[in-house]
PASEBA-1860 file (N, C-alpha, C; in nm, 3 decimals):
! residues 242
1> MAGGLELG> -3.010/-1.142/2.175/-2.929/-1.059/2.265/-2.795/-1.125/2.286 ~ -2.687/-1.051/2.269/-2.553/-1.106/2.288/-2.467/-1.000/2.351 ~ -2.432/-1.025/2.479/-2.344/-0.933/2.547/-2.400/-0.794/2.556 ~ -2.538/-0.781/2.559/-2.599/-0.651/2.575/-2.611/-0.571/2.445 ~ -2.575/-0.630/2.331/-2.585/-0.559/2.205/-2.683/-0.632/2.115 ~ -2.803/-0.574/2.101/-2.907/-0.634/2.018/-2.920/-0.554/1.889 ~ -2.898/-0.619/1.774/-2.901/-0.548/1.647/-3.041/-0.521/1.595 ~ -3.136/-0.606/1.628/-3.274/-0.581/1.593/-3.294/-0.551/1.445
9> VVRPYAYA> -3.363/-0.440/1.415/-3.399/-0.407/1.277/-3.279/-0.368/1.192 ~ -3.165/-0.338/1.254/-3.048/-0.302/1.172/-2.965/-0.424/1.133 ~ -3.006/-0.543/1.178/-2.931/-0.663/1.141/-2.928/-0.684/0.990 ~ -3.042/-0.673/0.917/-3.034/-0.685/0.770/-2.940/-0.582/0.708 ~ -2.940/-0.461/0.764/-2.849/-0.358/0.713/-2.704/-0.401/0.733 ~ -2.674/-0.460/0.848/-2.538/-0.506/0.875/-2.497/-0.616/0.776 ~ -2.589/-0.708/0.747/-2.559/-0.814/0.649/-2.538/-0.754/0.509 ~ -2.627/-0.661/0.469/-2.614/-0.599/0.338/-2.484/-0.519/0.328
17> ALLTISLI> -2.450/-0.450/0.438/-2.327/-0.372/0.440/-2.205/-0.464/0.430 ~ -2.209/-0.578/0.499/-2.098/-0.672/0.493/-2.074/-0.719/0.350 ~ -2.181/-0.754/0.280/-2.168/-0.799/0.141/-2.119/-0.687/0.050 ~ -2.180/-0.570/0.063/-2.145/-0.457/-0.025/-2.003/-0.410/0.000 ~ -1.966/-0.398/0.127/-1.831/-0.351/0.161/-1.725/-0.453/0.118 ~ -1.757/-0.581/0.126/-1.664/-0.684/0.078/-1.640/-0.668/-0.072 ~ -1.747/-0.642/-0.147/-1.734/-0.619/-0.291/-1.655/-0.491/-0.320 ~ -1.681/-0.385/-0.240/-1.605/-0.262/-0.255/-1.457/-0.287/-0.230
25> GILTYRRV> -1.427/-0.369/-0.129/-1.287/-0.401/-0.098/-1.217/-0.469/-0.215 ~ -1.285/-0.565/-0.278/-1.227/-0.634/-0.394/-1.206/-0.536/-0.509 ~ -1.307/-0.456/-0.536/-1.298/-0.357/-0.643/-1.186/-0.257/-0.617 ~ -1.176/-0.211/-0.493/-1.073/-0.113/-0.457/-0.934/-0.173/-0.471 ~ -0.919/-0.296/-0.428/-0.788/-0.362/-0.440/-0.743/-0.364/-0.586 ~ -0.833/-0.399/-0.675/-0.797/-0.407/-0.816/-0.765/-0.270/-0.874 ~ -0.845/-0.169/-0.838/-0.822/-0.035/-0.892/-0.694/0.026/-0.837 ~ -0.673/0.013/-0.707/-0.552/0.070/-0.645/-0.428/-0.003/-0.694
33> RDEWERLP> -0.434/-0.134/-0.706/-0.319/-0.211/-0.754/-0.281/-0.168/-0.895 ~ -0.381/-0.149/-0.981/-0.352/-0.106/-1.118/-0.281/0.028/-1.121 ~ -0.328/0.122/-1.041/-0.265/0.254/-1.035/-0.129/0.246/-0.967 ~ -0.119/0.168/-0.860/0.004/0.155/-0.781/0.119/0.104/-0.866 ~ 0.091/0.002/-0.947/0.196/-0.061/-1.026/0.245/0.027/-1.141 ~ 0.171/0.130/-1.174/0.212/0.223/-1.280/0.301/0.335/-1.224 ~ 0.315/0.340/-1.093/0.400/0.440/-1.028/0.533/0.378/-0.989 ~ 0.637/0.460/-0.970/0.768/0.404/-0.930/0.758/0.327/-0.798
41> PMRWKLIS> 0.842/0.225/-0.782/0.840/0.149/-0.656/0.901/0.230/-0.542 ~ 0.861/0.196/-0.419/0.917/0.263/-0.302/0.893/0.175/-0.179 ~ 0.970/0.199/-0.076/0.947/0.133/0.052/0.836/0.209/0.124 ~ 0.728/0.140/0.156/0.612/0.210/0.211/0.552/0.144/0.335 ~ 0.580/0.018/0.359/0.506/-0.055/0.462/0.534/-0.004/0.603 ~ 0.661/0.014/0.639/0.693/0.057/0.774/0.642/0.198/0.801 ~ 0.670/0.291/0.710/0.626/0.428/0.731/0.474/0.437/0.731 ~ 0.408/0.359/0.646/0.261/0.362/0.642/0.202/0.301/0.768
49> FLLGLMAI> 0.264/0.198/0.821/0.218/0.140/0.947/0.226/0.243/1.059 ~ 0.339/0.313/1.067/0.356/0.415/1.171/0.257/0.529/1.153 ~ 0.237/0.570/1.027/0.140/0.676/0.999/-0.003/0.630/1.029 ~ -0.032/0.503/0.999/-0.164/0.449/1.030/-0.189/0.447/1.179 ~ -0.086/0.411/1.256/-0.097/0.412/1.401/-0.118/0.554/1.453 ~ -0.045/0.648/1.395/-0.061/0.788/1.434/-0.202/0.837/1.400 ~ -0.253/0.798/1.283/-0.387/0.840/1.242/-0.493/0.784/1.338 ~ -0.474/0.660/1.382/-0.565/0.601/1.481/-0.566/0.684/1.609
57> LVASLMEY> -0.448/0.723/1.656/-0.437/0.800/1.780/-0.502/0.937/1.765 ~ -0.475/1.003/1.651/-0.534/1.134/1.627/-0.687/1.125/1.621 ~ -0.738/1.027/1.546/-0.883/1.010/1.534/-0.945/0.977/1.669 ~ -0.878/0.893/1.748/-0.932/0.854/1.879/-0.943/0.975/1.972 ~ -0.842/1.060/1.968/-0.846/1.181/2.052/-0.958/1.274/2.008 ~ -0.977/1.288/1.878/-1.082/1.378/1.828/-1.222/1.321/1.852 ~ -1.233/1.187/1.853/-1.363/1.124/1.873/-1.393/1.099/2.021 ~ -1.295/1.120/2.108/-1.309/1.084/2.249/-1.434/1.143/2.315
65> PFSPSLFS> -1.469/1.269/2.288/-1.587/1.324/2.356/-1.717/1.249/2.324 ~ -1.720/1.177/2.212/-1.843/1.109/2.171/-1.840/0.958/2.191 ~ -1.721/0.900/2.206/-1.705/0.755/2.192/-1.714/0.682/2.326 ~ -1.816/0.596/2.341/-1.822/0.510/2.460/-1.740/0.384/2.439 ~ -1.714/0.315/2.546/-1.651/0.183/2.534/-1.752/0.085/2.478 ~ -1.704/-0.014/2.402/-1.795/-0.118/2.352/-1.863/-0.191/2.467 ~ -1.798/-0.193/2.582/-1.853/-0.266/2.696/-1.954/-0.183/2.773 ~ -1.981/-0.060/2.728/-2.078/0.024/2.796/-2.206/0.037/2.715
73> VGRVSLIQ> -2.226/-0.053/2.616/-2.348/-0.051/2.535/-2.469/-0.061/2.627 ~ -2.569/0.024/2.603/-2.685/0.028/2.690/-2.677/0.143/2.788 ~ -2.561/0.205/2.798/-2.542/0.318/2.889/-2.488/0.438/2.811 ~ -2.531/0.451/2.687/-2.489/0.563/2.604/-2.613/0.643/2.566 ~ -2.592/0.768/2.535/-2.705/0.854/2.500/-2.720/0.862/2.349 ~ -2.842/0.889/2.306/-2.869/0.904/2.164/-2.796/1.025/2.107 ~ -2.792/1.133/2.183/-2.721/1.253/2.137/-2.573/1.222/2.115 ~ -2.514/1.149/2.209/-2.372/1.113/2.199/-2.345/1.033/2.073
81> MTLLGIFV> -2.427/0.932/2.047/-2.405/0.845/1.932/-2.438/0.915/1.800 ~ -2.535/1.006/1.801/-2.567/1.080/1.680/-2.452/1.173/1.643 ~ -2.397/1.242/1.743/-2.283/1.329/1.719/-2.163/1.250/1.669 ~ -2.141/1.131/1.726/-2.032/1.046/1.679/-2.054/1.010/1.533 ~ -2.177/0.974/1.498/-2.208/0.939/1.360/-2.185/1.053/1.263 ~ -2.217/1.174/1.306/-2.200/1.290/1.220/-2.052/1.323/1.200 ~ -1.974/1.315/1.307/-1.835/1.360/1.301/-1.734/1.250/1.268 ~ -1.775/1.124/1.273/-1.679/1.015/1.251/-1.620/1.022/1.110
89> GPIEEFSK> -1.700/1.059/1.011/-1.650/1.068/0.874/-1.544/1.175/0.857 ~ -1.577/1.302/0.889/-1.476/1.407/0.875/-1.350/1.382/0.957 ~ -1.365/1.328/1.078/-1.248/1.306/1.164/-1.158/1.198/1.107 ~ -1.214/1.083/1.075/-1.129/0.971/1.032/-1.072/0.993/0.892 ~ -1.151/1.052/0.805/-1.097/1.078/0.671/-0.987/1.185/0.676 ~ -0.999/1.280/0.767/-0.895/1.380/0.787/-0.768/1.315/0.841 ~ -0.782/1.227/0.940/-0.663/1.166/1.003/-0.585/1.081/0.904 ~ -0.654/1.019/0.809/-0.584/0.937/0.710/-0.511/1.020/0.604
97> LLPVKIFR> -0.544/1.148/0.596/-0.476/1.237/0.501/-0.359/1.311/0.564 ~ -0.326/1.282/0.688/-0.217/1.353/0.756/-0.082/1.346/0.684 ~ -0.049/1.237/0.611/0.080/1.237/0.539/0.096/1.356/0.445 ~ -0.013/1.406/0.390/-0.005/1.520/0.299/0.041/1.645/0.373 ~ 0.007/1.654/0.501/0.048/1.768/0.582/0.192/1.752/0.633 ~ 0.226/1.629/0.669/0.354/1.604/0.736/0.471/1.610/0.639 ~ 0.453/1.555/0.518/0.565/1.540/0.425/0.556/1.640/0.310 ~ 0.673/1.676/0.258/0.684/1.761/0.140/0.759/1.681/0.035
105> EEGWVLWK> 0.684/1.600/-0.038/0.744/1.506/-0.132/0.669/1.507/-0.264 ~ 0.719/1.430/-0.357/0.651/1.418/-0.487/0.512/1.359/-0.468 ~ 0.422/1.399/-0.560/0.283/1.358/-0.548/0.264/1.207/-0.542 ~ 0.337/1.133/-0.624/0.318/0.988/-0.625/0.364/0.924/-0.494 ~ 0.466/0.981/-0.431/0.512/0.929/-0.303/0.407/0.955/-0.196 ~ 0.353/1.077/-0.194/0.248/1.111/-0.099/0.126/1.022/-0.119 ~ 0.092/0.997/-0.245/-0.026/0.915/-0.274/-0.008/0.774/-0.220 ~ 0.109/0.715/-0.243/0.133/0.579/-0.193/0.135/0.575/-0.040
113> KTLGTAFF> 0.200/0.672/0.021/0.205/0.676/0.168/0.064/0.692/0.227 ~ -0.017/0.774/0.165/-0.151/0.799/0.217/-0.241/0.677/0.202 ~ -0.233/0.611/0.087/-0.311/0.487/0.071/-0.263/0.379/0.167 ~ -0.130/0.371/0.188/-0.077/0.277/0.286/-0.123/0.309/0.426 ~ -0.129/0.438/0.458/-0.179/0.481/0.589/-0.323/0.436/0.609 ~ -0.406/0.452/0.507/-0.545/0.411/0.515/-0.557/0.261/0.539 ~ -0.473/0.183/0.470/-0.477/0.038/0.487/-0.444/-0.001/0.630 ~ -0.337/0.053/0.685/-0.299/0.015/0.820/-0.394/0.075/0.924
121> FGLIEAVL> -0.447/0.194/0.898/-0.550/0.251/0.985/-0.667/0.152/0.996 ~ -0.717/0.109/0.881/-0.830/0.016/0.880/-0.795/-0.117/0.945 ~ -0.674/-0.167/0.920/-0.634/-0.296/0.973/-0.621/-0.291/1.125 ~ -0.553/-0.190/1.175/-0.536/-0.177/1.322/-0.673/-0.163/1.389 ~ -0.756/-0.075/1.335/-0.890/-0.056/1.391/-0.970/-0.186/1.387 ~ -0.962/-0.258/1.274/-1.038/-0.382/1.259/-0.997/-0.486/1.361 ~ -0.868/-0.502/1.382/-0.820/-0.602/1.478/-0.867/-0.569/1.620 ~ -0.850/-0.442/1.659/-0.887/-0.401/1.795/-1.038/-0.417/1.819
129> YSIMLLII> -1.119/-0.367/1.727/-1.263/-0.374/1.745/-1.315/-0.517/1.732 ~ -1.258/-0.594/1.641/-1.306/-0.731/1.622/-1.283/-0.815/1.746 ~ -1.171/-0.797/1.812/-1.144/-0.871/1.935/-1.250/-0.839/2.040 ~ -1.279/-0.708/2.057/-1.379/-0.668/2.156/-1.518/-0.717/2.119 ~ -1.551/-0.712/1.990/-1.682/-0.758/1.946/-1.698/-0.909/1.963 ~ -1.593/-0.983/1.938/-1.599/-1.129/1.960/-1.617/-1.161/2.107 ~ -1.555/-1.080/2.193/-1.568/-1.103/2.338/-1.714/-1.089/2.381 ~ -1.787/-0.993/2.321/-1.927/-0.976/2.360/-2.022/-1.056/2.269
137> GQLLMALL> -1.965/-1.144/2.187/-2.046/-1.238/2.110/-2.104/-1.188/1.981 ~ -2.044/-1.085/1.922/-2.098/-1.028/1.798/-2.011/-1.066/1.678 ~ -2.033/-1.187/1.626/-1.955/-1.236/1.513/-1.982/-1.154/1.388 ~ -2.109/-1.121/1.362/-2.144/-1.045/1.242/-2.072/-0.910/1.240 ~ -2.077/-0.840/1.353/-2.015/-0.707/1.358/-1.863/-0.718/1.352 ~ -1.808/-0.828/1.406/-1.663/-0.848/1.397/-1.621/-0.869/1.251 ~ -1.699/-0.947/1.177/-1.670/-0.967/1.035/-1.685/-0.836/0.957 ~ -1.786/-0.758/0.993/-1.806/-0.629/0.927/-1.688/-0.537/0.952
145> RLALVGLH> -1.635/-0.538/1.073/-1.518/-0.456/1.105/-1.397/-0.497/1.021 ~ -1.379/-0.626/1.000/-1.267/-0.672/0.917/-1.285/-0.627/0.773 ~ -1.408/-0.635/0.723/-1.434/-0.593/0.585/-1.412/-0.443/0.567 ~ -1.427/-0.366/0.676/-1.413/-0.221/0.666/-1.273/-0.175/0.629 ~ -1.175/-0.263/0.636/-1.040/-0.227/0.590/-1.047/-0.180/0.445 ~ -1.119/-0.253/0.363/-1.132/-0.217/0.223/-1.206/-0.087/0.203 ~ -1.308/-0.061/0.287/-1.382/0.064/0.274/-1.295/0.184/0.311 ~ -1.212/0.167/0.414/-1.120/0.275/0.452/-1.027/0.311/0.337
153> VALTFIAA> -0.974/0.209/0.271/-0.885/0.235/0.157/-0.962/0.299/0.043 ~ -1.084/0.252/0.018/-1.166/0.308/-0.090/-1.193/0.457/-0.068 ~ -1.231/0.494/0.054/-1.261/0.634/0.084/-1.136/0.722/0.070 ~ -1.022/0.670/0.115/-0.898/0.747/0.103/-0.852/0.753/-0.042 ~ -0.878/0.648/-0.119/-0.848/0.648/-0.262/-0.920/0.765/-0.330 ~ -1.046/0.785/-0.293/-1.124/0.895/-0.350/-1.069/1.029/-0.304 ~ -1.049/1.043/-0.171/-1.008/1.171/-0.114/-0.865/1.209/-0.152 ~ -0.773/1.113/-0.139/-0.631/1.143/-0.163/-0.603/1.170/-0.310
161> TELIAGGS> -0.668/1.096/-0.398/-0.644/1.117/-0.541/-0.687/1.257/-0.582 ~ -0.803/1.301/-0.536/-0.851/1.434/-0.575/-0.768/1.544/-0.508 ~ -0.722/1.519/-0.386/-0.642/1.620/-0.315/-0.502/1.631/-0.373 ~ -0.433/1.518/-0.388/-0.294/1.519/-0.431/-0.281/1.547/-0.580 ~ -0.367/1.483/-0.660/-0.356/1.500/-0.805/-0.429/1.622/-0.856 ~ -0.532/1.667/-0.782/-0.611/1.778/-0.831/-0.612/1.901/-0.743 ~ -0.555/1.889/-0.622/-0.551/2.001/-0.529/-0.688/2.042/-0.476 ~ -0.785/1.951/-0.479/-0.921/1.982/-0.437/-0.960/1.901/-0.315
169> WRGYLRAS> -1.036/1.964/-0.225/-1.088/1.895/-0.105/-1.225/1.833/-0.127 ~ -1.276/1.841/-0.249/-1.410/1.788/-0.273/-1.416/1.637/-0.250 ~ -1.311/1.566/-0.287/-1.308/1.422/-0.263/-1.313/1.391/-0.115 ~ -1.241/1.469/-0.035/-1.244/1.451/0.111/-1.384/1.474/0.166 ~ -1.450/1.578/0.119/-1.585/1.608/0.167/-1.683/1.497/0.131 ~ -1.671/1.445/0.009/-1.760/1.335/-0.031/-1.730/1.209/0.050 ~ -1.602/1.176/0.065/-1.564/1.057/0.141/-1.612/1.068/0.285 ~ -1.602/1.186/0.344/-1.649/1.207/0.481/-1.799/1.185/0.492
177> AYHSLYDL> -1.873/1.237/0.393/-2.019/1.220/0.394/-2.056/1.072/0.379 ~ -1.992/1.001/0.286/-2.020/0.859/0.269/-1.993/0.782/0.399 ~ -1.881/0.814/0.463/-1.842/0.745/0.586/-1.946/0.766/0.695 ~ -1.986/0.891/0.716/-2.084/0.920/0.821/-2.220/0.860/0.792 ~ -2.263/0.867/0.667/-2.394/0.811/0.631/-2.397/0.660/0.651 ~ -2.284/0.592/0.624/-2.278/0.448/0.648/-2.291/0.416/0.797 ~ -2.221/0.492/0.881/-2.215/0.463/1.024/-2.341/0.503/1.101 ~ -2.409/0.606/1.057/-2.520/0.662/1.135/-2.628/0.562/1.176
185> PLLVYVGG> -2.680/0.478/1.085/-2.787/0.387/1.127/-2.747/0.297/1.244 ~ -2.628/0.240/1.238/-2.583/0.151/1.344/-2.561/0.227/1.474 ~ -2.501/0.346/1.464/-2.468/0.421/1.585/-2.593/0.474/1.656 ~ -2.688/0.529/1.580/-2.807/0.582/1.647/-2.892/0.469/1.703 ~ -2.889/0.352/1.640/-2.963/0.238/1.694/-2.901/0.194/1.827 ~ -2.769/0.185/1.830/-2.701/0.151/1.955/-2.730/0.258/2.062 ~ -2.746/0.383/2.017/-2.777/0.491/2.110/-2.919/0.488/2.163 ~ -3.002/0.399/2.108/-3.137/0.382/2.161/-3.249/0.429/2.071
193> YRGEGIYV> -3.218/0.478/1.951/-3.323/0.526/1.863/-3.400/0.410/1.802 ~ -3.531/0.414/1.809/-3.615/0.307/1.756/-3.726/0.362/1.667 ~ -3.714/0.485/1.622/-3.816/0.547/1.539/-3.812/0.499/1.395 ~ -3.913/0.541/1.318/-3.923/0.502/1.177/-3.809/0.559/1.094 ~ -3.747/0.667/1.142/-3.637/0.728/1.069/-3.518/0.637/1.050 ~ -3.509/0.528/1.127/-3.397/0.436/1.114/-3.395/0.373/0.976 ~ -3.514/0.355/0.916/-3.521/0.296/0.783/-3.470/0.394/0.677 ~ -3.496/0.522/0.698/-3.444/0.625/0.609/-3.291/0.628/0.618
201> LMALGFLS> -3.240/0.621/0.742/-3.095/0.624/0.761/-3.029/0.501/0.698 ~ -3.094/0.385/0.710/-3.037/0.264/0.649/-3.035/0.276/0.497 ~ -3.141/0.333/0.440/-3.145/0.351/0.294/-3.035/0.447/0.249 ~ -3.016/0.555/0.324/-2.910/0.650/0.290/-2.771/0.586/0.307 ~ -2.757/0.505/0.409/-2.630/0.436/0.431/-2.596/0.343/0.317 ~ -2.697/0.269/0.270/-2.672/0.177/0.159/-2.644/0.252/0.030 ~ -2.714/0.364/0.009/-2.687/0.446/-0.110/-2.546/0.504/-0.106 ~ -2.499/0.539/0.014/-2.364/0.593/0.026/-2.260/0.488/-0.012
209> LTAVAVEV> -2.283/0.363/0.025/-2.190/0.256/-0.012/-2.192/0.234/-0.163 ~ -2.309/0.243/-0.222/-2.319/0.231/-0.369/-2.242/0.343/-0.437 ~ -2.252/0.464/-0.380/-2.180/0.578/-0.436/-2.030/0.559/-0.426 ~ -1.984/0.499/-0.316/-1.841/0.471/-0.301/-1.793/0.378/-0.413 ~ -1.869/0.273/-0.439/-1.832/0.179/-0.545/-1.823/0.250/-0.680 ~ -1.920/0.337/-0.709/-1.920/0.411/-0.836/-1.798/0.503/-0.843 ~ -1.767/0.570/-0.734/-1.653/0.662/-0.733/-1.520/0.588/-0.749 ~ -1.509/0.472/-0.688/-1.386/0.394/-0.704/-1.368/0.357/-0.850
217> LRTGGVAE> -1.476/0.318/-0.917/-1.468/0.284/-1.059/-1.429/0.404/-1.144 ~ -1.475/0.524/-1.104/-1.449/0.644/-1.183/-1.314/0.707/-1.154 ~ -1.252/0.672/-1.041/-1.124/0.732/-1.002/-1.011/0.660/-1.073 ~ -0.931/0.733/-1.147/-0.821/0.671/-1.222/-0.727/0.776/-1.277 ~ -0.634/0.729/-1.357/-0.537/0.819/-1.417/-0.443/0.881/-1.318 ~ -0.422/0.813/-1.205/-0.337/0.870/-1.099/-0.195/0.892/-1.149 ~ -0.139/0.793/-1.218/0.000/0.804/-1.263/0.020/0.925/-1.353 ~ -0.068/0.943/-1.451/-0.055/1.056/-1.542/-0.069/1.189/-1.469
225> RVLGEEES> -0.159/1.193/-1.372/-0.187/1.318/-1.302/-0.078/1.357/-1.204 ~ -0.020/1.258/-1.133/0.082/1.294/-1.033/0.223/1.294/-1.089 ~ 0.247/1.221/-1.197/0.381/1.222/-1.257/0.395/1.330/-1.362 ~ 0.282/1.377/-1.414/0.288/1.475/-1.521/0.265/1.617/-1.477 ~ 0.257/1.637/-1.343/0.234/1.773/-1.294/0.354/1.862/-1.320 ~ 0.329/1.982/-1.365/0.436/2.080/-1.380/0.464/2.148/-1.247 ~ 0.361/2.164/-1.166/0.378/2.230/-1.036/0.400/2.124/-0.932 ~ 0.499/2.141/-0.849/0.535/2.042/-0.750/0.424/2.021/-0.648
233> PQELEFIF> 0.389/1.893/-0.619/0.288/1.866/-0.517/0.339/1.902/-0.379 ~ 0.468/1.938/-0.367/0.519/1.980/-0.237/0.451/2.108/-0.191 ~ 0.386/2.178/-0.284/0.323/2.304/-0.248/0.186/2.284/-0.183 ~ 0.137/2.158/-0.180/0.007/2.132/-0.122/0.005/2.172/0.024 ~ -0.098/2.242/0.065/-0.111/2.285/0.202/-0.250/2.247/0.252 ~ -0.262/2.227/0.381/-0.393/2.201/0.439/-0.465/2.335/0.456 ~ -0.552/2.365/0.362/-0.622/2.493/0.367/-0.760/2.476/0.426 ~ -0.792/2.354/0.473/-0.923/2.326/0.529/-0.908/2.225/0.640
241> SP> -0.978/2.242/0.745/-0.978/2.141/0.851/-1.120/2.120/0.896 ~ -1.158/1.994/0.924/-1.297/1.965/0.958/-1.333/2.019/1.095
END
C-alpha cells in the first residue's frame, strides 16, 4: 500500500506494460524519424508545444465528468472509472488530431505538426502525472507515465498517417480502441473491480499494445503519400467526431 493506491493483481500488468511501451517508444522513434527526415524541414517545436497544451486542455474538459483527482483514490466509483476507460481513447486521440481541423496546409506540414502535438501532449501529461504519482509513492506508475510519451506518438502516427495521407478515419478508430483497451484494466481496478474479468482485460490490454507495435512497423511511405498527392490535403475536413 502506498498513498492509498494498491496495485495488487495489476502490478505484473503494469510491469509488462512498462517494458512493452518502452520498446514501442524506441520502435516509434526510429520509424517516425525515418519518415520525418524524408520530408521538407520546418519549424515545428513551438507550434507543436502550444497545440499539445491545447490538446491537453481539450481532453481534460472532455474527460472531466469521469476523471477523479489522483489524491481521491479509494473514493471513486467503478462506473466512473469504467466510463473513463471506455472514452479515454476516443477523446485523447481526437484531441491530438486537432491540427488537422485548425490548419489548412500541405499534408506533410499537417503530419509533422500533428506528430509534434502528440509528443508534447504525452510529455506534458507525463510530467504532471508523474509528479503526483511520486508524491503518493508510486514509482512504477510514474515510470509508466513517462514511457507513455512514446505510446502517444505511436497511436497518433497510426491515426494521423491514415487520416492525412489516406483521408480515412479507420486509423483513428483503431488507435482509440488500442488506447482504451490498454487503460481499462488499471482504471477499473482503481475503481474497485476485483472480479475474474480483470485478467481478461489485462490480456486484451497487452494484445492491444502488441497490435500497436505491429501497426507502427506496417505504417510507412508517408513522404510518397503526402508529397505525391494530386488533391490538396487542405480539403481534409472533420467528418467524424467521437
